[in-house]
C-alpha positions, 0 to 999 in steps of 0.5 A, spaced: 933 446 441 928 442 436 932 444 430 938 441 432 934 434 432 929 435 426 933 439 421 928 444 419 924 444 426 917 446 422 914 440 421 908 438 426 909 431 427 916 428 429 921 427 424 923 420 422 930 422 420 933 427 426 940 430 425 942 427 431 943 420 430 939 415 434 943 410 438 941 402 438 937 399 443 931 403 444 925 400 446 917 402 444 913 402 438 917 401 431 916 409 430 918 410 437 925 407 436 926 411 430 926 417 434 931 421 438 929 420 445 928 428 446 923 428 440 919 422 443 919 425 450 917 432 447 912 429 443 908 425 448 909 430 454 904 435 449 898 431 452 899 430 459 895 435 461 894 435 469 900 431 469 905 437 468 907 438 475 909 431 476 913 431 470 916 438 472 918 434 479 921 428 475 925 433 471 927 437 477 930 431 481 934 429 475 937 436 475 938 435 482 942 428 481 946 431 476 949 436 480 949 431 486 954 427 482 958 432 479 959 437 485 959 432 490 954 434 494 952 429 500 944 428 498 938 431 494 933 434 499 926 436 498 924 443 501 917 440 504 921 436 510 923 438 517 928 436 521 929 433 528 933 437 533 933 438 541 938 437 547 941 431 550 943 430 557 950 429 559 950 424 565 957 425 566 957 433 567 949 433 569 947 438 564 944 439 558 948 440 551 945 442 544 945 437 539 942 435 532 938 429 532 938 429 524 945 429 524 946 424 529 941 420 524 945 422 518 951 419 520 949 413 523 945 411 516 952 413 512 956 409 517 952 403 517 951 403 509 958 404 508 960 399 513 955 394 509 958 396 502 965 395 504 964 388 507 960 387 500 966 389 496 971 384 500 966 378 499 967 379 491 966 371 491 959 371 494 954 373 489 949 374 494 954 379 497 956 383 491 950 387 490 950 390 497 954 396 494 950 402 495 948 406 489 941 409 492 941 411 499 934 414 503 935 419 508 928 421 508 922 417 506 914 415 507 909 410 506 902 409 508 900 407 515 899 400 513 905 399 509 909 402 514 906 397 519 909 392 515 916 395 514 917 396 521 914 390 524 916 385 519 921 387 513 926 391 517 926 386 523 927 380 518 932 384 514 936 385 521 936 377 522 939 376 516 947 374 517 949 378 511 946 384 514 950 384 521 954 390 518 948 394 518 947 395 525 940 395 524 940 402 522 939 400 514 935 395 511 934 394 503 928 397 499 922 392 500 920 390 494 912 389 492 913 381 491 915 381 498 910 386 501 904 382 497 907 375 500 906 378 507 899 381 505 895 377 500 890 382 497 883 378 496 882 377 488 875 379 485 874 371 485 875 371 492 871 377 494 865 374 490 866 367 494 864 371 501 856 370 498 855 378 498 856 379 491 863 381 492 862 386 498 865 385 505 860 385 510 863 392 513 861 395 506 866 393 500 871 389 497 876 394 498 876 394 505 881 388 506 886 391 501 886 398 505 887 395 512 893 391 509 896 396 505 897 396 497 901 399 492 909 401 492 911 400 499 915 406 500 913 413 498 917 420 497 924 422 495 925 427 501 932 426 502 937 421 498 944 420 495 945 416 488 952 414 486 955 416 479 954 409 476 946 409 479 945 416 476 948 414 469 944 407 469 938 411 470 939 416 465 941 410 460 935 407 461 930 413 461 933 415 454 932 408 451 925 407 454 921 414 454 916 409 457 919 409 463 917 416 464 911 417 460 906 411 459 899 410 456 894 404 456 890 402 450 883 406 452 887 412 455 886 419 452 893 422 454 899 420 457 901 419 465 907 421 468 910 416 472 913 419 479 920 419 480 919 416 487 917 410 483 922 410 477 928 411 481 928 405 486 926 400 481 931 402 475 937 402 480 934 395 483 934 393 476 941 394 474 944 393 481 940 388 485 935 390 490 940 390 496 944 396 492 938 400 495 939 402 502 933 405 506 934 408 513 931 405 519 932 412 522 929 417 517 933 424 518 927 428 515 920 428 515 914 431 511 912 438 514 905 438 517 900 440 513 904 443 508 899 443 502 901 439 496 901 442 489 900 435 486 896 431 491 893 435 496 887 430 497 893 426 501 895 431 506 892 429 512 894 422 510 901 424 510 901 427 517 898 421 520 903 416 516 909 421 519 906 421 526 907 413 526 913 413 522 916 418 528 914 414 533 916 407 531 922 408 527 928 406 531 925 401 535 929 395 537 935 399 534 941 400 539 947 405 538 954 405 540 956 411 544 964 412 545 965 414 553 972 417 555 970 415 562 971 407 561 975 408 554 969 404 551 963 404 548 956 404 551 949 402 547 943 407 547 936 406 544 934 411 539 928 414 542 921 416 538 920 423 536 913 427 535 912 434 532 915 437 538 922 434 536 922 437 529 924 444 527 917 447 525 915 454 523 910 458 527 904 457 523 906 449 523 907 450 531 899 452 531 897 447 527 900 442 531 897 445 537 890 444 534 892 437 533 893 436 540 887 440 542 882 436 537 886 429 538 886 428 531 886 431 524 879 432 523 879 440 523 883 440 517 877 438 513 873 443 516 878 449 515 879 447 508 871 447 506 871 454 510 876 457 505 873 454 499 
């Protein structure tokens, strides 16, 4: 593999004169710009140590995206999710019929996104409308509970009030940016913490308390289920080939490189190329993270994932109606999406036992106890 890039392939250092030409436009240090992106990625990834699992996840998603656009799949789906299923009461026939809540939500999201993209393509003369053509669509996602509260109570409602989002039916909203999040949730600076007279600490224990309550970091986590356009995929690859720092980065005092997670890189790169409104997020997630499925990358957050998922299932879709065609009056009726709980998801037998204990204890405290006992 490396012989075709370096010639001999025997050198212990990156080759300054690769056989495969280095295209112009590369970013990084002067030495990095002389290297083929494959050589730079290989050389820097040798020092990532514990970050190898994050890089493996990143590359797996790139491979999945390649198959998505080439073989015309509907979306990329991770294997750590569960779907809502159930029955629905048919008032006309006074009986219950089986249906899939997951499929209903997928179709609602797809229809709203397609409708908004079609309206955007027509309004080509309006620069604000032209960038709503969807290039990345989320069917399954998550975030911290504090971030989710802001997304559903502030961001999603604000987007529904925008006149140019009338075609979305409130079922989707544009990807929230960090600047929007910080504008609504200002985190006190170090100087402001010192001004409280407690040496930089709050009365309840620390300067970070207010930041934890308000939320922080990337508003949305995860890439549980998503679709990306061919243009979006090609733009992502082009950016990463020109800038390996988009995958691996290292500060001046850091001994090794750190891998950027795919769920942070993907939306940022697409928004950079096509605008923030080119990323559509489902207000009605169709997929949810499995309860207490041990993560191989960040197991310390497993309990928080469960807490966030519970909140997301409860509030997602509140205030969002859906139109249902009826044969009786040859028209449509509007119904509201109902909140979900773990019992509404398809779960394995072991996961059902976990949820049963969750109901008995009233919280997730038993998870930490079980973890300590296993150690």
